[in-house]
C-alpha positions in Angstrom: 0.0 0.3 0.2 1.3 3.6 -1.0 2.7 5.3 1.8 1.2 8.5 3.3 2.2 12.0 4.3 0.6 10.6 7.7 2.8 7.6 7.6 6.0 9.8 7.0 5.1 11.6 9.8 4.4 9.5 12.4 7.6 7.7 11.5 10.2 10.9 11.8 8.3 11.9 14.8 6.9 15.0 13.0 3.7 16.8 12.2 2.1 16.2 8.7 2.7 20.0 8.2 6.4 19.6 8.5 6.6 16.7 6.0 4.8 18.9 3.5 7.6 21.5 4.2 10.2 19.6 3.5 8.3 17.9 0.2 7.7 21.4 -1.0 10.9 23.1 0.1 9.2 26.5 0.6 9.4 26.7 4.1 12.8 26.5 6.1 12.7 23.1 8.5 16.0 22.6 10.5 18.2 20.8 9.0 18.4 18.0 12.0 14.4 17.6 11.4 14.5 17.7 7.7 17.2 14.7 7.9 14.6 13.0 9.8 11.8 13.1 7.8 14.2 11.8 4.4 15.0 9.3 6.3 11.5 8.4 6.8 10.5 8.9 3.1 13.2 7.1 2.2 12.3 3.9 4.2 8.8 4.1 3.3 9.5 4.9 -0.3 6.8 7.7 -0.4 6.5 8.7 -3.8 4.2 12.4 -3.9 1.0 12.5 -5.3 1.7 15.5 -7.7 -1.8 15.5 -9.2 -3.3 16.1 -5.9 -0.8 17.8 -4.5 -1.4 20.2 -7.4 -5.2 20.3 -6.9 -4.5 21.1 -3.3 -2.3 23.7 -3.0 -1.9 25.1 -6.7 1.7 24.0 -7.4 2.8 21.5 -9.7 6.5 20.5 -8.0 8.0 22.2 -11.1 10.0 25.4 -11.5 11.8 26.7 -14.8 15.5 27.9 -15.4 15.8 30.0 -18.4 19.4 31.1 -19.9 20.6 32.8 -23.3 23.1 30.1 -24.5 23.3 26.4 -23.1 26.4 25.2 -25.1 28.6 27.5 -23.1 30.3 25.9 -19.9 29.3 28.3 -17.7 25.4 27.8 -18.3 26.0 23.9 -17.8 27.4 24.7 -14.6 24.6 26.8 -13.4 22.1 24.1 -14.7 23.5 21.4 -13.1 23.5 23.3 -9.6 19.9 24.1 -10.1 19.3 20.9 -10.9 20.6 19.2 -7.8 20.0 22.1 -5.2 15.8 22.3 -6.5 15.5 18.5 -6.1 16.8 18.6 -2.6 13.5 21.3 -2.3 11.7 18.2 -3.9 11.4 20.1 -6.9 11.8 19.3 -10.8 13.6 21.5 -13.1 12.1 22.4 -16.9 15.5 23.9 -19.0 14.5 26.4 -21.6 17.3 28.3 -24.1 16.2 31.9 -24.6 18.5 32.6 -27.2 18.2 36.1 -25.8 14.5 36.2 -27.3 11.7 37.5 -25.2 9.2 35.1 -27.0 10.6 32.7 -25.0 10.4 34.1 -22.0 6.6 35.2 -22.3 6.2 31.5 -23.1 7.4 30.6 -20.0 5.5 33.1 -18.0 2.5 32.2 -19.7 3.1 28.3 -18.3 3.9 29.8 -14.7 0.4 31.6 -14.7 -1.5 28.7 -15.9 0.5 26.6 -12.8 2.2 24.5 -15.4 5.4 25.7 -13.5 5.4 27.1 -10.0 8.2 30.0 -10.6 11.2 31.0 -12.8 14.8 31.4 -12.7 15.2 34.0 -15.4 18.4 35.0 -17.3 17.9 38.1 -19.5 21.0 39.4 -21.5 18.9 43.1 -21.3 15.9 44.2 -19.6 14.8 46.4 -22.3 14.2 42.9 -24.5 13.2 41.2 -21.6 9.6 39.6 -21.1 9.6 40.7 -17.1 9.4 44.4 -18.6 6.6 44.3 -20.8 4.5 40.7 -19.5 2.1 42.6 -16.9 1.5 41.1 -13.6 4.3 38.6 -13.0 3.9 35.3 -11.6 7.0 34.0 -8.9 10.2 35.2 -10.7 13.7 35.9 -10.1 16.4 37.0 -12.1 20.1 35.9 -11.9 22.6 37.9 -13.7 23.8 41.7 -14.4 20.4 43.6 -15.8 19.7 46.8 -13.3 16.0 46.5 -11.9 13.8 46.6 -9.1 10.6 44.7 -10.0 11.6 41.3 -8.9 14.3 39.9 -6.8 17.7 39.2 -7.9 20.9 37.4 -7.8 24.2 39.0 -9.0 28.0 39.6 -8.6 29.0 43.6 -9.1 30.3 42.9 -12.7 31.5 47.1 -12.5 33.7 46.5 -9.6 35.0 42.7 -10.8 35.9 44.0 -14.2 38.1 47.0 -12.2 39.9 44.4 -10.3 40.6 42.4 -13.0 41.6 45.3 -15.0 43.9 46.5 -11.7 45.6 43.2 -11.7 46.5 43.2 -15.1 47.9 46.7 -14.5 49.7 46.0 -11.2 52.0 43.7 -13.7 52.9 46.2 -15.8 50.4 46.4 -18.6 49.7 49.2 -20.1 47.9 48.5 -23.4 45.1 45.8 -22.2 42.6 44.7 -24.9 39.2 44.3 -23.8 37.1 41.1 -25.2 33.7 41.0 -25.3 33.2 45.3 -25.2 29.7 46.0 -27.0 29.8 46.6 -30.4 30.0 50.0 -31.7 27.7 50.9 -34.7 29.5 52.4 -37.6 30.0 56.0 -37.4 30.3 56.0 -33.6 33.2 57.4 -32.5 33.6 54.9 -29.5 32.6 53.5 -26.3 31.9 55.9 -23.7 30.7 55.7 -20.0 27.2 56.7 -19.4 25.2 56.1 -16.4 28.1 53.5 -14.8 28.0 51.8 -18.3 29.3 51.8 -21.7 27.5 53.1 -24.4 26.0 51.2 -27.2 24.5 48.2 -27.6 25.6 45.3 -26.1 24.4 43.1 -23.4 24.3 44.6 -19.8 27.2 42.2 -18.4 29.5 43.8 -21.8 28.6 47.2 -20.8 29.3 46.9 -16.9 32.4 44.9 -17.2 33.5 47.7 -19.3 32.7 50.2 -17.3 34.8 48.5 -14.9 37.7 47.9 -17.4 37.3 51.8 -18.3 37.1 53.0 -14.6 40.8 50.8 -13.6 42.0 52.6 -17.0 41.6 55.9 -15.3 43.0 55.5 -12.2 46.1 54.7 -13.0 46.1 57.6 -15.7 45.4 55.3 -18.9 43.8 56.6 -21.7 40.9 54.5 -23.2 41.8 53.4 -26.5 38.9 52.3 -28.5 41.4 50.2 -30.8 41.4 48.1 -27.9 38.1 47.4 -27.3 37.3 44.2 -28.8 33.3 43.4 -29.8 31.8 40.2 -30.5 28.0 39.3 -31.1 28.3 35.8 -29.2 30.5 35.0 -26.4 31.9 31.4 -27.9 35.6 30.5 -28.4 35.5 30.2 -31.9 34.3 34.0 -32.3 36.9 35.1 -29.8 39.3 33.5 -31.5 38.2 34.9 -34.8 38.3 38.1 -33.4 41.7 38.3 -31.6 43.6 36.5 -35.0 42.4 39.5 -37.4 43.3 42.1 -34.4 47.1 40.2 -34.3 46.9 41.0 -38.1 46.4 44.8 -38.1 47.6 45.9 -34.5 50.6 45.9 -32.4 50.3 42.6 -29.7 48.7 44.2 -26.3 50.5 43.8 -22.9 47.5 41.5 -21.9 43.6 40.2 -23.1 41.1 40.8 -20.7 37.9 38.6 -22.1 35.0 39.2 -20.5 34.3 35.3 -20.0 36.7 32.2 -20.1 35.2 30.7 -23.2 36.3 33.8 -24.5 39.8 33.4 -23.0 39.9 30.1 -24.5 39.4 31.1 -28.2 41.7 33.8 -27.6 44.5 31.6 -26.3 43.7 29.5 -29.6 44.7 32.5 -31.8 47.6 33.4 -29.6 49.1 30.3 -30.1 48.2 29.8 -33.8 50.4 32.9 -34.2 53.4 31.7 -32.1 53.0 34.1 -29.5 53.9 32.8 -26.1 51.7 33.8 -22.8 52.7 34.8 -20.6 56.3 35.5 -22.2 54.8 37.9 -24.6 51.4 38.9 -23.7 48.9 38.1 -20.5 45.1 36.6 -20.9 42.5 36.9 -18.1 39.2 36.1 -18.1 35.9 35.9 -15.8 33.4 33.0 -14.3 36.2 30.4 -13.6 34.8 27.7 -15.1 35.9 23.9 -14.0 37.9 23.8 -17.3 39.9 27.1 -16.4 42.7 25.7 -14.4 43.6 23.0 -17.1 43.7 25.6 -20.0 47.6 25.7 -21.4 48.8 27.9 -19.5 45.9 27.9 -16.6 43.8 30.9 -16.6 43.8 33.4 -14.4 40.1 34.5 -13.4 37.2 36.1 -12.0 35.7 33.7 -9.5 32.2 33.8 -7.3 30.7 30.7 -5.3 28.5 29.3 -7.8 27.0 27.2 -5.5 26.0 30.3 -3.1 24.9 32.0 -6.3 22.5 29.1 -7.4 21.2 28.8 -3.3 20.4 32.3 -3.2 18.4 32.1 -6.0 16.0 29.1 -5.1 15.8 31.1 -1.7 14.7 34.0 -3.4 12.1 32.0 -5.5 10.7 30.2 -2.4 9.7 33.5 -0.9 8.2 34.7 -3.9 6.4 31.4 -4.0 5.2 31.5 -0.7 4.0 35.1 -0.7 4.0 36.8 -4.3 3.5 40.0 -2.4 6.7 39.8 -1.0 9.4 42.8 -1.6 11.9 42.0 -4.0 15.5 41.6 -2.6 18.7 41.7 -4.4 21.4 39.5 -3.4 25.3 40.1 -4.3 27.3 37.7 -4.3 30.9 38.7 -3.5 34.3 37.9 -6.1 37.6 37.5 -6.0 40.7 37.2 -8.4 42.0 33.6 -8.8 45.7 34.2 -10.3 47.1 31.8 -12.4 49.7 31.1 -14.9 48.7 32.9 -17.6 49.3 36.2 -15.8 52.5 35.2 -14.3 55.7 35.8 -15.6 
């Protein structure tokens, strides 16, 4: 006979409500109590009746995660952590790739309104293009990433400060001509990227604008004039695009003292282009990245990069989503995850 919540509660020595809180993952339960309930669930081979739960509390037990580009290693790491940490709360996860298309965000928001998923974690690359801005009343939503807004809860790192700190790191190693890879692409006829409201002008993702602004700030602190020729934009932050842009730059310009790549995947492309050109790293130029993906320490040479606690980042997003699912009227909160510079051989001479 199928075990019930009451059976689990009796075995764990808790109330049925506590068992429900553990299963739903919305209300905090003390770790020792959670452990007893989870042990009882396992011993009784308890399987939740999802359809009955949905009729009773209006929840499906599913959340959705939407990322712009699932091909990026960074995205794979985020997906892995969301699935694992959501599983601990008893949630399933639907994965979607938005490819920066607001239509896909609208579709997910519609599913949430229809109670097909209980909440959403979205990673819009630009707020102006996001369904969050124009979709009207929102279901439980949490943003991860770099857009600047106060409508819904959000988890982020300080991209401006992180890029500034990495640029300072390169300057401290004697670099003056620092190429930045991943800056906003500048329209034809523009005189170059400027700074407005703390971000670079021109098109590009929120991350590219913020990181470019931090790069500019560190240059200005050191008395180094920003050189638009050293700001290398590309439309997709992938290694093949980075390799192509860096190869073209090397054919037309003097080798800079360093390349600051706005992701580790772009840094891998830059390293490939430099190797193909017979340029030694770090002997002739330095290379730095951003994100500290798992493969970065195994590149040749191992990559200096901006690091942050990815598990804490994802856990905070799920905590915020649980808050919104429990109380849609809760005041939006922003959680900032600290960053640090991980120095490896790519910037050591």
